[in-house]
C-alpha positions in Angstrom: 0.2 0.2 -0.1 1.5 3.6 -1.0 0.2 6.9 0.3 1.0 10.6 0.0 -0.9 13.2 1.9 -0.8 17.1 0.9 -2.3 19.9 2.4 -3.0 23.0 0.8 -5.3 25.7 1.6 -8.0 27.2 -1.2 -9.6 30.6 -0.4 -10.6 30.1 3.1 -11.0 26.4 3.8 -8.4 23.8 4.1 -8.3 21.0 2.0 -6.1 17.8 2.5 -5.5 15.5 -0.4 -4.2 11.9 -0.2 -3.5 9.6 -2.5 -3.9 6.1 -2.2 -2.4 3.0 -4.2 -1.9 -0.4 -4.0 -3.8 -3.5 -3.4 -6.2 -4.3 -0.6 -7.7 -7.1 0.2 -8.7 -8.9 4.0 -5.1 -9.0 4.8 -4.0 -5.2 3.8 -7.3 -3.3 5.3 -6.2 -2.7 8.5 -3.2 -0.7 6.7 -5.6 1.1 4.9 -8.0 1.7 7.8 -5.6 3.1 9.8 -3.9 5.3 7.0 -7.3 7.0 6.5 -8.3 7.0 10.1 -4.8 9.0 10.7 -5.6 11.6 7.6 -9.3 11.9 8.8 -8.2 12.5 12.7 -5.1 15.4 11.5 -6.5 17.5 9.1 -9.8 19.8 8.8 -12.2 20.6 6.0 -12.3 18.3 3.0 -10.6 15.2 3.0 -9.9 14.7 -1.2 -9.2 10.8 -1.6 -7.2 10.2 -4.9 -8.1 6.3 -5.5 -6.9 6.4 -9.2 -3.9 3.4 -7.8 -6.1 1.6 -5.2 -7.1 -2.0 -6.4 -10.1 -3.4 -4.2 -10.0 -7.0 -4.1 -12.9 -7.6 -2.0 -15.5 -5.7 -0.2 -13.6 -4.9 3.2 -11.4 -2.4 1.3 -14.9 -0.9 0.6 -16.1 -1.2 3.9 -13.2 0.8 5.1 -13.4 3.7 2.4 -17.5 3.5 4.1 -16.0 4.1 7.5 -13.9 6.7 6.9 -16.3 8.8 4.6 -18.5 8.1 8.5 -15.9 9.1 11.0 -14.9 12.4 8.7 -18.7 13.4 9.1 -18.5 12.6 12.7 -15.7 15.0 12.7 -17.0 17.7 11.0 -15.5 17.0 7.8 -16.5 15.9 4.5 -14.5 12.8 2.4 -14.8 13.3 -1.5 -13.3 10.3 -3.7 -11.6 11.6 -6.7 -9.8 10.0 -10.0 -12.1 6.8 -9.1 -11.6 3.6 -11.3 -14.6 2.5 -13.8 -14.9 -1.1 -11.6 -14.2 0.8 -8.4 -17.0 3.2 -9.8 -19.4 0.2 -10.7 -18.8 -1.3 -7.3 -20.3 2.0 -6.0 -23.2 1.8 -8.4 -23.9 -1.7 -7.7 -24.4 -1.3 -4.0 -25.9 2.1 -4.4 -23.6 4.4 -1.7 -23.6 7.1 -3.4 -25.5 8.6 -0.3 -22.3 8.1 1.7 -19.6 8.0 -0.3 -19.7 11.3 -2.3 -17.5 11.0 -5.5 -16.1 13.6 -7.1 -17.2 12.3 -10.8 -20.9 11.5 -9.8 -21.6 10.5 -13.4 -19.5 7.5 -12.3 -22.5 6.2 -9.9 -25.0 6.3 -12.8 -23.2 3.7 -14.8 -25.3 1.0 -15.8 -28.2 2.5 -14.4 -30.9 3.8 -16.5 
C-alpha cells in the first residue's frame, strides 16, 4: 500500500488531499484503515482521497472507505473520492453507496443504471 498526503489552502478553507495506491484485500485492509483514520483525525476541512491507484480485491476495502466517510462526518469534515477507477465506480453504483461515499465525478455512480 502506498500513500501520499498533501495539505493546501484554497480560499478560506483548508483542503487535504490523500493519494492511495496498491492492492487492498482482507490481509492489507488494516493498513488502509490506519492511514485513512490518521488523515481524517489529523486535518480539518475537506479530505479528497485520490483512489486512482487503489485496487480493491474484496468488499473489505470498500467497508474501510465507507467507515472513513462516516468518521469524517462525525469529525465535522467531508470526504470525497477523486479519480475513481471504472471498476470501483461500478462497485459503488451496484451497492448504491452514492449517498454515503461522495465521488467527485457523480456520473460514475450512474453507470449501468438507467
